[in-house]
C-alpha positions as CSV (number, residue, x, y, z in Angstrom):
1,X,17.0,-3.4,3.3
2,X,16.4,-3.3,-0.4
3,X,15.6,0.1,-2.0
4,X,13.5,0.3,-5.3
5,X,12.9,3.2,-7.6
6,X,9.4,4.6,-7.2
7,X,8.0,4.1,-10.6
8,X,9.8,5.9,-13.3
9,X,10.9,8.6,-10.7
10,X,14.5,8.9,-9.4
11,X,13.1,8.4,-5.8
12,X,14.2,5.3,-4.0
13,X,12.0,4.0,-1.4
14,X,12.6,1.0,1.1
15,X,11.0,-2.3,0.3
16,X,9.2,-2.0,3.5
17,X,7.8,1.4,5.0
18,X,6.2,2.1,8.2
19,X,2.4,2.6,8.3
20,X,1.0,4.9,11.0
21,X,-2.6,4.3,11.0
22,X,-2.2,2.9,14.5
23,X,-0.7,6.2,15.8
24,X,-3.2,8.1,17.8
25,X,-6.1,5.7,18.4
26,X,-8.9,8.1,18.0
27,X,-12.5,7.3,16.8
28,X,-12.9,4.6,14.3
29,X,-9.1,4.2,14.0
30,X,-8.9,3.0,17.7
31,X,-9.8,-0.4,16.3
32,X,-6.4,-0.5,14.5
33,X,-4.2,0.6,17.6
34,X,-3.5,3.4,19.9
35,X,0.3,4.1,19.7
36,X,1.2,7.3,21.6
37,X,4.1,9.6,21.0
38,X,6.6,7.5,23.0
39,X,5.5,4.4,21.2
40,X,5.7,6.1,17.9
41,X,9.3,7.3,18.5
42,X,10.2,3.7,19.4
43,X,8.6,2.2,16.3
44,X,10.2,4.9,14.0
45,X,13.7,4.2,15.5
46,X,13.2,0.5,15.0
47,X,12.1,0.9,11.4
48,X,15.0,3.3,10.6
49,X,17.5,1.0,12.2
50,X,16.2,-1.7,9.8
51,X,16.6,0.6,6.8
52,X,13.1,2.0,6.4
53,X,13.2,5.4,4.8
54,X,9.4,6.2,4.4
55,X,6.7,6.8,6.7
56,X,2.9,6.6,5.5
57,X,0.1,8.4,6.9
58,X,-3.2,10.2,6.2
59,X,-4.9,13.3,7.2
60,X,-7.9,11.3,8.3
61,X,-6.0,8.8,10.5
62,X,-7.5,9.6,14.1
63,X,-8.5,12.9,12.6
64,X,-5.1,14.1,12.0
65,X,-3.6,12.9,15.3
66,X,-1.4,10.5,13.5
67,X,0.2,13.3,11.6
68,X,0.6,15.3,14.7
69,X,2.3,12.4,16.4
70,X,4.8,11.9,13.5
71,X,5.6,15.6,13.6
72,X,6.6,15.5,17.1
73,X,8.2,12.0,16.9
74,X,10.6,12.9,14.2
75,X,11.8,16.4,15.3
76,X,15.3,16.8,14.4
77,X,15.3,13.9,11.8
78,X,13.0,15.2,9.1
79,X,15.7,15.0,6.5
80,X,16.5,11.3,7.3
81,X,12.9,10.3,6.2
82,X,10.5,10.6,3.4
83,X,6.9,11.5,4.5
84,X,3.8,10.5,2.6
85,X,0.4,11.6,3.4
86,X,-3.1,11.6,1.7
87,X,-6.0,13.8,0.8
88,X,-9.6,13.0,-0.2
89,X,-11.8,11.8,2.6
90,X,-13.9,14.1,5.0
91,X,-12.0,16.5,7.3
92,X,-15.2,18.3,8.4
93,X,-18.8,18.5,8.1
94,X,-19.0,21.1,5.3
95,X,-19.9,20.3,1.7
96,X,-16.3,21.2,0.6
97,X,-14.5,19.4,3.3
98,X,-14.0,16.3,1.2
99,X,-13.0,15.2,-2.3
100,X,-10.3,16.3,-4.7
101,X,-11.3,19.8,-5.6
102,X,-8.9,22.5,-5.6
103,X,-10.4,24.0,-2.6
104,X,-10.1,20.8,-0.5
105,X,-6.6,19.9,-1.7
106,X,-5.0,23.2,-0.9
107,X,-6.6,23.5,2.5
108,X,-5.9,19.9,3.3
109,X,-2.2,20.2,2.2
110,X,-1.7,23.2,4.4
111,X,-3.2,21.6,7.4
112,X,-1.2,18.4,6.9
113,X,2.1,20.4,6.6
114,X,1.2,22.1,10.0
115,X,0.5,19.0,11.8
116,X,3.6,17.2,10.5
117,X,5.8,20.3,11.3
118,X,7.4,20.3,7.8
119,X,7.5,22.6,4.8
120,X,7.1,19.8,2.4
121,X,5.4,16.4,1.8
122,X,7.6,14.0,-0.2
123,X,4.7,12.0,-1.6
124,X,1.1,13.1,-1.7
125,X,-1.5,10.6,-2.4
126,X,-5.0,11.1,-3.8
127,X,-6.5,8.8,-1.3
128,X,-9.5,7.8,-3.4
129,X,-11.1,8.6,-6.7
130,X,-13.4,11.6,-7.0
131,X,-15.6,11.2,-9.9
132,X,-17.4,14.6,-9.5
133,X,-14.3,16.8,-9.7
134,X,-12.7,17.4,-13.1
135,X,-9.4,15.7,-13.3
136,X,-7.8,18.9,-14.7
137,X,-8.8,20.7,-11.6
138,X,-7.3,18.1,-9.3
139,X,-4.0,17.9,-11.2
140,X,-3.6,21.7,-11.6
141,X,-4.1,22.1,-7.8
142,X,-1.3,19.4,-7.4
143,X,0.9,20.9,-9.9
144,X,0.7,24.3,-8.2
145,X,1.6,22.6,-4.8
146,X,4.7,20.9,-6.6
147,X,5.8,24.2,-8.0
148,X,5.4,25.9,-4.7
149,X,7.7,23.2,-3.2
150,X,5.0,21.8,-0.9
151,X,4.8,18.4,-2.4
152,X,7.6,16.6,-4.4
153,X,5.8,13.6,-5.8
154,X,2.1,12.7,-6.5
155,X,0.6,9.3,-6.2
156,X,-2.9,7.9,-6.6
157,X,-4.6,5.3,-4.3
158,X,-7.6,3.0,-4.7
159,X,-8.1,3.8,-8.4
160,X,-9.2,1.6,-11.1
161,X,-7.2,1.1,-14.3
162,X,-9.3,3.5,-16.4
163,X,-9.1,6.1,-13.6
164,X,-5.3,6.0,-13.6
165,X,-5.1,6.2,-17.3
166,X,-7.5,9.2,-17.3
167,X,-5.0,11.0,-14.8
168,X,-2.0,10.1,-16.9
169,X,-3.6,11.2,-20.1
170,X,-4.6,14.6,-18.8
171,X,-1.2,15.1,-17.0
172,X,0.5,14.5,-20.3
173,X,-1.8,16.7,-22.4
174,X,-1.8,19.6,-20.1
175,X,1.8,19.3,-18.9
176,X,0.9,18.8,-15.3
177,X,2.3,16.8,-12.4
178,X,2.5,13.2,-13.3
179,X,1.6,10.5,-10.8
180,X,4.6,8.2,-10.2
181,X,2.9,5.6,-7.9
182,X,-0.2,3.8,-7.0
183,X,-1.1,2.7,-3.4
184,X,-3.2,-0.4,-3.7
185,X,-4.4,-3.5,-1.8
186,X,-2.9,-6.6,-2.9
187,X,-2.1,-9.9,-1.0
188,X,-2.1,-13.7,-1.5
189,X,-5.8,-13.4,-0.3
190,X,-6.8,-10.6,-2.7
191,X,-5.1,-10.8,-6.0
192,X,-7.5,-8.6,-8.1
193,X,-4.7,-6.1,-8.6
194,X,-3.0,-8.5,-11.0
195,X,-5.8,-8.1,-13.5
196,X,-5.5,-4.4,-14.3
197,X,-3.6,-2.4,-11.7
198,X,-0.3,-4.0,-11.6
199,X,0.0,-4.3,-15.5
200,X,-1.0,-0.6,-15.8
201,X,1.6,0.3,-13.4
202,X,4.3,-1.7,-15.2
203,X,3.4,-0.3,-18.5
204,X,3.0,3.2,-17.5
205,X,5.7,3.5,-14.9
206,X,3.8,3.8,-11.7
207,X,5.3,1.8,-8.7
208,X,2.9,-0.1,-6.7
209,X,2.9,0.6,-2.8
210,X,0.9,-2.0,-1.0
211,X,-1.5,-1.2,1.9
212,X,-2.5,-3.8,4.4
213,X,-0.1,-6.4,3.0
214,X,-1.2,-9.0,5.7
215,X,-4.9,-8.4,4.9
216,X,-5.5,-6.6,8.4
217,X,-4.0,-9.6,10.1
218,X,-5.8,-12.4,8.2
219,X,-2.4,-13.7,7.0
220,X,-0.4,-13.8,10.1
221,X,-1.6,-17.3,11.2
222,X,-3.7,-16.0,14.0
223,X,-7.0,-16.8,12.0
224,X,-7.3,-20.6,11.7
225,X,-9.9,-22.9,10.4
226,X,-12.2,-24.3,13.2
227,X,-10.9,-21.7,15.8
228,X,-12.7,-18.5,17.0
229,X,-11.2,-15.2,15.8
230,X,-8.6,-13.9,18.3
231,X,-9.9,-11.5,20.9
232,X,-9.0,-7.8,20.5
233,X,-8.3,-8.0,16.8
234,X,-9.9,-5.6,14.3
235,X,-12.3,-8.1,12.7
236,X,-13.7,-9.0,16.2
237,X,-14.4,-5.2,16.5
238,X,-16.3,-5.0,13.3
239,X,-13.5,-4.0,10.9
240,X,-14.5,-5.2,7.4
241,X,-11.6,-4.6,5.2
242,X,-10.6,-6.6,3.3
243,X,-13.7,-8.4,2.6
244,X,-13.6,-12.2,2.7
245,X,-15.8,-13.7,0.0
246,X,-14.6,-17.3,0.4
247,X,-13.6,-18.1,4.0
248,X,-12.5,-21.7,3.2
249,X,-10.2,-20.4,0.4
250,X,-8.6,-18.0,3.1
251,X,-8.0,-20.8,5.5
252,X,-6.4,-22.8,2.7
253,X,-4.0,-20.0,2.1
254,X,-3.3,-19.5,5.8
255,X,-2.6,-23.2,6.2
256,X,0.0,-23.1,3.3
257,X,1.7,-20.1,4.8
258,X,2.0,-22.0,8.1
259,X,3.4,-25.0,6.2
260,X,5.9,-22.9,4.3
261,X,7.0,-21.0,7.5
262,X,7.6,-24.3,9.3
263,X,10.1,-25.3,6.6
264,X,12.5,-22.4,7.8
265,X,14.0,-21.8,11.1
266,X,12.3,-19.1,13.1
267,X,10.2,-17.8,10.3
268,X,6.5,-16.8,10.9
269,X,3.6,-17.0,8.4
270,X,3.5,-13.2,8.2
271,X,7.1,-13.0,7.1
272,X,6.3,-15.6,4.2
273,X,3.3,-13.5,3.1
274,X,5.3,-10.2,3.1
275,X,8.3,-11.9,1.3
276,X,6.0,-13.3,-1.4
277,X,4.6,-9.9,-2.0
278,X,7.8,-8.1,-2.1
279,X,8.9,-10.1,-4.9
280,X,5.9,-9.6,-7.2
281,X,6.1,-7.8,-10.5
282,X,5.6,-4.0,-10.3
283,X,5.7,-3.9,-6.5
284,X,7.9,-1.2,-5.2
285,X,7.2,-1.1,-1.3
286,X,4.9,-2.5,1.4
287,X,3.4,-0.5,4.2
288,X,3.6,-2.4,7.4
289,X,2.0,-1.1,10.7
290,X,1.8,-2.7,14.0
291,X,0.0,-2.5,17.2
292,X,3.1,-3.1,19.1
293,X,6.9,-3.3,18.8
294,X,6.9,-7.2,18.8
295,X,4.6,-7.2,15.7
296,X,6.8,-4.6,14.0
297,X,10.1,-6.6,14.7
298,X,8.5,-9.6,13.2
299,X,7.4,-7.8,10.0
300,X,10.9,-6.2,9.5
301,X,12.5,-9.6,9.5
302,X,10.7,-10.4,6.3
303,X,13.4,-8.6,4.4
304,X,15.8,-11.2,5.5
305,X,13.8,-14.2,4.0
306,X,14.3,-15.7,0.6
307,X,11.7,-18.2,-0.5
308,X,12.5,-21.3,-2.5
309,X,11.0,-21.9,-5.9
310,X,9.1,-24.8,-4.3
311,X,7.8,-22.5,-1.5
312,X,6.6,-20.0,-4.1
313,X,5.0,-22.7,-6.3
314,X,3.0,-23.8,-3.4
315,X,1.8,-20.5,-2.6
316,X,0.9,-19.8,-6.1
317,X,-1.2,-23.0,-6.5
318,X,-3.3,-22.3,-3.3
319,X,-3.9,-18.6,-4.1
320,X,-3.7,-18.0,-7.9
321,X,-7.1,-17.0,-9.5
322,X,-8.3,-18.2,-12.8
323,X,-7.9,-15.8,-15.8
324,X,-10.9,-13.6,-16.3
325,X,-11.9,-12.4,-19.8
326,X,-10.3,-11.0,-21.9
327,X,-7.1,-12.5,-20.4
328,X,-8.0,-16.2,-21.0
329,X,-8.7,-15.3,-24.6
330,X,-5.3,-13.5,-24.8
331,X,-3.6,-16.5,-23.2
332,X,-5.1,-18.7,-26.0
333,X,-4.7,-16.6,-29.0
334,X,-2.1,-13.7,-28.3
335,X,0.5,-15.4,-26.3
336,X,3.1,-14.8,-29.2
337,X,2.9,-11.2,-28.8
338,X,2.6,-10.2,-25.1
339,X,4.5,-7.4,-23.3
340,X,6.1,-7.4,-19.9
341,X,3.0,-5.9,-18.6
342,X,0.8,-8.6,-20.1
343,X,3.1,-11.3,-18.9
344,X,2.9,-10.1,-15.3
345,X,-0.5,-11.7,-15.3
346,X,-0.6,-14.2,-18.0
347,X,2.9,-15.9,-17.8
348,X,2.1,-18.3,-15.0
349,X,-0.8,-19.6,-17.2
350,X,1.4,-20.3,-20.3
351,X,3.0,-23.7,-19.2
352,X,1.6,-25.5,-22.2
353,X,2.1,-22.9,-24.9
354,X,4.9,-23.3,-27.5
């Protein structure tokens, strides 16, 4: 297992971490899975044996049941694992039971600590942007939690580039806790993060942690052109993330994943998709979850794969998007003075520049 620094922090995280949205199977999240405590213990043990050192959850996964299951499953092993959970989404019906207000953050953190059976959270994510709460209020609440020893690091998730810069600017100006990571969606099928989020992360020192790196199963090879969607999958049950705007383009990517996988012994399309993503600029870790142990075992093997330059080129050609403005203009006129962050997006488009 490879370990990467999380942004500019001194914390090292495994290239793969275990996602636990499938733990519990309550309410809406039953579509993702229904792993019970015994199943959670087995998955966590498998992940740890493979070198995984972080578990990712949220206070809204199965209404907190995911956190409860983790707390029970890791009794006696807390010091061997990093725990990440989140705050932002509704935890009740009241007007203050949501968002990133000081009120909701403090209450949600205390509740997560109790469910997880721990005194501290290693990485606390703002699960989503809150445009109605002053950034100063959110960051001061997080700063107080860090000073109290209840959280150790702060991250932001599902933010835009300007949202991130607003947080970083306020944190620096007010001398408050500084986000060290961003949790984002990024795959061969959805490469929008390359436009702003990954360059911001590289430039500002935020490690990218990727959620749903297999696009909720779309990149596993199960979904094929001309065939019905597999029974029992999330999409059949009405799960709409990530959106698919061009189904034929998705099938082209899946066909290439299958072709590349067939060029290696015992390699699956899912492993190819994960391997490609682990080696992208700015990416620190991928969150892999699984309905069962067979899926998890398959995903964990992705760390053993090394893709050839030819394979990477094939994947790039089938999935790379055209440069949007202003990036095509920068490619044409600013190519002589581009930073590492700029080049993370523009470099593949510079073949013909002197």
